[in-house]
Every structure is written in C-alpha cells, then in structure tokens.
N, C-alpha and C positions, 0 to 999 in steps of 0.2 A: 704353700711350699711348692716350688716347681718339681715336677716328676720326671725322672729320667728312666727310660725304658731300656733295660739291659739286654744285650744280645744273648745273655745266658738265661734269661727268664723263659717261662713257658710260652709267653706271647712272642710272635714273630717280630723281629726288628724291622726297621724301615729299609727300603732299598731304592736305588736310583739306577735306571737303565735307559736305553735309547727310547723306550716306550713311555717313560715318565717316572713318576714317584709312587711307590707303594707304601702304605701306612697301616699298621696294625690297628685292630679295633680298640685296644686300650688307649692308644694315642688319640684316636678319633673322639673317644668319650671324654678324655681329659681336656681336649681342646674345645669341646662343646659343639662339634660339627655334626651335620646331618647329611648322610650320603643321599644322592639323587635329589637333593634340595638346595644345598649350599654351594656357592662358588668360592674359590680361594684365590688369593694373590700370591705370587712368588717373587721374592727378592733374592739378591745374590751379592755377597761380599767377595770380590775376586782375590783380594790380598791373602785370604785364608781359606778360600774355597768352601764357604759356608752358605748353605741354602736357608732362606727364611720363608715361612709359610704363615699366612693369616687368612681369616675369613674375609672375603672380598666386600668392598663397599657396594653401593648401588651401580657401580660401573659395569657395563656388559663385557668388559675385557677379561674378567676372571675365568678361571678354569673350573669346570663342573666337577664336583667331588662325586665319583661313582663308587659302586661296590667292587671290591677286589674279588669277592666270591659272591656271584649273583644268586647262587643256590641257597647258601646259608645266610645271605644278607649281612655279611661281616667284612671288616677291613675296608680300606679305601684305596682308590687308584686315582691319580691325578695325571691325566693324559696331556703332558706338556712336551710332545715330541720335538717341536721346533726349538725349544730351549735346550733340551737334552742333546739332540743331534747337531743342532747348529752352533751350540756354544760349549756345553759341558764336555762333550767327547773330544773337543779340541784342546782342553786344558787338563783332563784327567782320564784315567782308564775306567771305562764302564763295562759291565755293571758294577755298582757298589752295593754290597749286601752287609747285613748285620750292623747297620748304622744305628747308633743310639740317638733317640730323639729327646731333646731338651724341650719341655713344655712349660710355657709361661701363662698361667691362667689369667693373669691380670695385665698383660703387656700388649702393646700394639701388634707385635708379631707373636703368634702363638707357639710356633715350633721352630727350632733351630737344628740343622743337620750339618755336621762337619764331615765333608767328604774325605778329608785327609787330616793327619796330625798337623797342627800348626807349625809353621817354619820357624821354630825357636832358635834363638842364638843365646848361648849361655856364657856368663862371665862370673868371675870371682866377685863376691860382695865386698868391694874395697874401692878406694880411690883409684887404684890402678885399673881395676875392672871397669869402672865408669868411664875412664879415659878412652876406652875402646868403643864407646857408643857415640854415634853421630849426634851432634848437638841438636839437630832438628828432628831426630827420630821420634815419631809419634806411634803409639801402639798400646798393646796390653802386655802385662808382665806378671811373673810369679816370683816371689821371694821364696827361696828354697833352704831347707834345713839339712840335717843329716840324712844320707841316703836319698837325697833329692825330694824329701817330703815337702809338699806345698804348704807354706805358712801364711801367704797373703797373695791375693789377686788384686791387681790395680790396672790403671790406664792413665794415659796422658803423655806428656813429653818424657821419655824414658830417662834421659840424663838428669833432668830436673827432679823427677820423682825419686830416683834412687839416691841422689845426693841428699835429699831431704831425709830419707830413711837412715842414711849413714850418719847424719848429724844427730839423730835420736838414738844415742848410744845405749841408754838404759833399756829401751824397749826392743830394739832390733839387733844390736851387736852381739848379745850373748848367744842367740840361737840361729841367726841367718848366716849361711855359709856361701851362698851364690844367688844369682838371679838369672832369669831367662826372659827374653822378650821376643815378641813378634811385631813387625812393623805394620801399621795400618795407615792408609793415606788420609782417611776422613775421621775427624774426631767423633762424630755421631756414630760411626761404625765401631770405633774403639769402645765407646760407652756401652753399646749393645753387646759387644763381645765380652766385655767385663762382666755384664750381667749373666751371660751364658756360662762363662767359666765358673762363676760363683755358684750358680744354680747347679751346674754339673757336680761340683765338689760337695755341695750341701746334700744333694740327692744321693750321692754315693756313700757319704759318711754320716749323714743325719745332723751335721753341724756346719757352722761357717768355718772358713779357714781360721786358725788360731789367732792370727794377727789382723784379721778384718773385724773392725768394731761393729759394723752394721752391714746389712744386706744392701747391695748397690741399688 
C-alpha cells in the first residue's frame, strides 16, 4: 500500500526551496533510498505542478541524495538548485513546506509531491454539466457525492468518461452529484496522476474510493 506522510504527523513533511528538496527520514525509508550512496532522478508534470522522484539509473545525471542532518544522519536533501531556481520559482512561490509525500513502493517513480492544489474545474453530474467540457479535454477527474465526498478517481478523455458513467444509472446516478477534472496534456502523465490520487485517498482513508473497483 502506498504511504502518505501527513504534515500533521510527528515526522517532518517534505519541503521545496530554491536550495532543493528536503525529504524526511520516513519517506527515505519507504522509498528504499540510502543517503550519501544513491542518486535520484527528478521529473515534473507542469500541468499540475507535480514533482516526481525516483532512484536514478546508472546515468551520471542524477542528483546525489545527501543527509539533511549530517550530525544525526537522518532525513535527506536533494540539491537541485538549477531546477528550483531556474524553473520552479518562475511558476510557483517558493519555499513550499508541509508537502505530503505520496510513496509508491512498486512504481517507476517512488515519490510524488504536489506543489499546489490541482486546478480543478467542477460541473454538475448531468448531461448539461458534460456539455461544458471540451470534447478533447484529457486529464484526471473525481466523481463527487454529498458534501464533495470523493467517490471515484479516474483519467482519460473527460467528456467520454463522464458520459459513460452517466449511462450507468444503476451504479452512479443515485450517489454522484458532481464531477471535477484537471486537464493534463499527456495521457501517460494522466495515468500516473490517477495512481497518485488513488494512493493519496487510500492512504488517508485505508480504502479505495467507493466507486473504484480496483487499484489503478
């Protein structure tokens, strides 16, 4: 099961500053990394300002994972100043603190960090609501119940997927009240973000979203 490290827990949460990325010891251990030994690779999905981190391959281009606290030999720091200063600070306000880390023990990318809330657009779960969605819009979505409770996480062509759910009246119509979606330009990114959102929900609640049959 993916582990989400809450900003409210005793362990420090992740942070992103102009100096790089700070990672607490609990995340390091869940990802299976070794400070002062391993290098990591960094990916970025600009549509939703999501940073991805994985253990580097044999390529020398990775960032060395160092100790955040050299005295206690705990925590980790990724010195990626060129990425943070040359790119991130142009698209968001740094530093970012108390970031929750979504850890994928068995995935290509081990850690996902959302720098900001996804740019959701919300519509009524109805034919009228679907008409407001661009036909070519690709991305991730939530089906929402009462009080905006998340009932399902999905991805794909938004209009096509929501129409399919509307046609399944027995399963979806009684409980779904609205849907929200965030546009993603690349399908592979949308698939990864769907995994991240399901993992986030599962780690916070101990279960899959009620209308998700299986883990993505």
